Each structure stands twice: as structure tokens, then as C-alpha cells.
C-alpha positions in Angstrom: 267.6 -146.0 86.6 269.6 -144.8 89.1 272.8 -142.6 90.3 276.1 -144.4 91.5 277.0 -142.3 94.8 280.1 -144.5 96.2 280.1 -147.3 94.1 276.5 -148.2 95.0 273.2 -147.7 92.9 270.5 -145.5 94.4 267.0 -145.9 93.9 264.9 -143.7 92.2 261.1 -143.8 92.9 258.5 -143.1 90.5 256.0 -143.7 92.9 254.3 -140.2 94.6 254.6 -139.8 98.2 251.3 -139.0 99.8 252.9 -137.0 102.6 251.1 -137.1 106.1 247.6 -139.2 106.9 245.9 -138.9 109.8 243.2 -141.5 110.4 241.2 -140.7 113.7 238.9 -142.3 115.4 235.7 -141.4 115.6 233.6 -141.6 119.4 231.1 -140.4 121.3 232.1 -139.5 123.4 234.6 -136.4 122.0 235.7 -134.4 118.9 238.9 -133.9 118.1 240.0 -131.2 115.8 243.4 -130.7 113.5 244.8 -127.5 112.6 248.0 -126.4 110.9 250.5 -127.8 108.9 252.5 -131.3 109.1 255.3 -128.7 110.1 252.9 -126.8 112.9 250.9 -129.9 113.8 248.0 -129.0 116.9 245.4 -131.3 117.7 242.7 -130.3 120.2 239.9 -132.2 121.5 237.0 -130.9 122.0 233.7 -131.7 124.6 232.8 -134.9 125.9 229.3 -136.2 125.1 228.5 -134.9 128.6 229.9 -131.3 127.9 228.0 -131.4 124.7 225.0 -131.9 126.3 225.2 -128.7 128.3 226.5 -126.4 125.6 222.9 -127.7 123.8 221.2 -126.7 127.1 222.8 -123.5 127.2 222.1 -122.8 123.5 218.1 -123.3 123.8 217.2 -119.8 124.7 218.8 -118.9 121.5 217.2 -121.1 119.5 213.6 -120.6 120.7 214.6 -116.5 119.6 215.4 -118.0 116.3 212.2 -119.3 116.3 210.7 -116.0 116.7 211.6 -115.0 113.1 209.7 -114.7 110.2 210.5 -118.1 108.5 212.3 -116.8 105.4 215.3 -115.2 107.7 215.5 -118.7 110.2 217.6 -120.7 107.9 220.4 -118.7 107.6 220.1 -117.8 111.1 219.9 -121.4 112.2 223.0 -121.4 109.8 225.4 -119.1 112.4 223.7 -120.2 115.2 225.3 -124.1 114.2 228.4 -122.3 113.1 228.8 -120.7 116.6 227.9 -124.2 118.3 230.7 -125.9 116.1 233.2 -123.3 117.7 232.3 -123.9 121.0 232.5 -127.4 120.6 236.6 -127.4 120.3 236.7 -126.0 123.7 239.8 -125.0 125.4 240.5 -124.7 121.3 237.8 -122.0 120.5 239.6 -119.0 118.6 237.9 -115.5 120.1 238.4 -113.8 117.2 236.4 -116.3 115.5 233.4 -116.2 118.2 233.2 -112.3 118.0 232.5 -112.6 114.9 229.8 -115.1 114.6 228.3 -113.8 117.8 227.9 -110.8 115.9 226.3 -112.1 112.8 223.9 -114.1 115.4 222.9 -111.0 117.6 222.2 -108.6 113.6 219.9 -111.8 112.4 218.5 -112.4 116.1 218.5 -109.4 117.4 216.4 -111.1 119.7 218.9 -113.4 121.3 221.4 -110.7 122.0 220.8 -111.1 126.1 220.9 -114.9 125.4 224.5 -115.0 124.1 225.3 -112.5 126.8 223.6 -114.9 129.1 225.3 -117.7 127.9 228.7 -116.4 127.6 228.5 -115.2 131.5 228.0 -118.7 132.4 230.7 -120.6 134.4 229.4 -123.3 132.9 230.7 -121.9 129.2 233.6 -120.2 130.7 234.4 -123.7 132.6 233.9 -125.8 129.0 235.4 -123.1 127.1 237.8 -120.9 128.8 239.4 -117.3 128.2 237.7 -117.6 124.7 234.3 -116.6 126.8 235.4 -113.6 128.6 237.1 -112.0 125.0 233.8 -112.6 123.6 232.1 -110.9 126.7 234.0 -107.3 126.5 233.3 -107.1 123.0 229.8 -107.3 123.5 230.4 -104.5 125.9 231.8 -102.1 122.9 
């Protein structure tokens, strides 16, 4: 059952180890995003409910442009816009490279949304919510 070391028996466990388990309370106030692995855990809080409302208002002009697309193109464009929203909802934890990729896809699918996207990323409100990633995306759009 075990090996002897120094006259004591060491019990071997046959139970499987579960490793790391994370249980976060779900609230309407914030979103929590966890990146990394157990060795390099990075926990970031997303935007509060009030900040998400501000973000939703910023998305209105883009969503209006999506509604102008032909019906068969709207669903895919809405999914990309939602993907952009989800990344921005990470707040200061938003990935600028990922934002640039999604913005490129949105602008390609919804050409009329370019000015709305630039306006949204240029607002001080989004800069305060997301941080320096907004400037990096604006620089990317200028290219």
C-alpha cells in the first residue's frame, strides 16, 4: 500500500487530483475574466453595470449601420459587433491586438460603420473605460 521511509509508511492516494478550481460569484455589477494557467494566473475585472451601459450607448451607431445591411449579411456582422463588445467589456484588460482584428472584420463586413467605429474609439469615454488599447486601435485604423 505504501513505501517505507524512516520506518513510517507513506500512504499512496489512488484518487485523481482535480488541480485548480475557481468559483467566482456571478453578479450584475461586474464581469470577471481569467486568463492564463495556474502557474501564471491573471484575473481582471470587467466593466461595471454602469460602465456597460455607457459602452452599449457607444455601440448604437454601429448597430444602426448593421441594420442597413442586406438581411443575409446582418447575422454575421452582428456576431462580429458582439465580439467587439465582449472584448471591450474586459475594460483595462482588453487586448489591443484582438481589438484591431475584430475592428478590421467589422469594418470589412459593414463599410458604413467605419466612421462610427473611429468616433467610438476616439471618445474620451471609451478611453477611460478601456485605456490605452483605444489609442492603439485608432493608430491601426489610420494605416
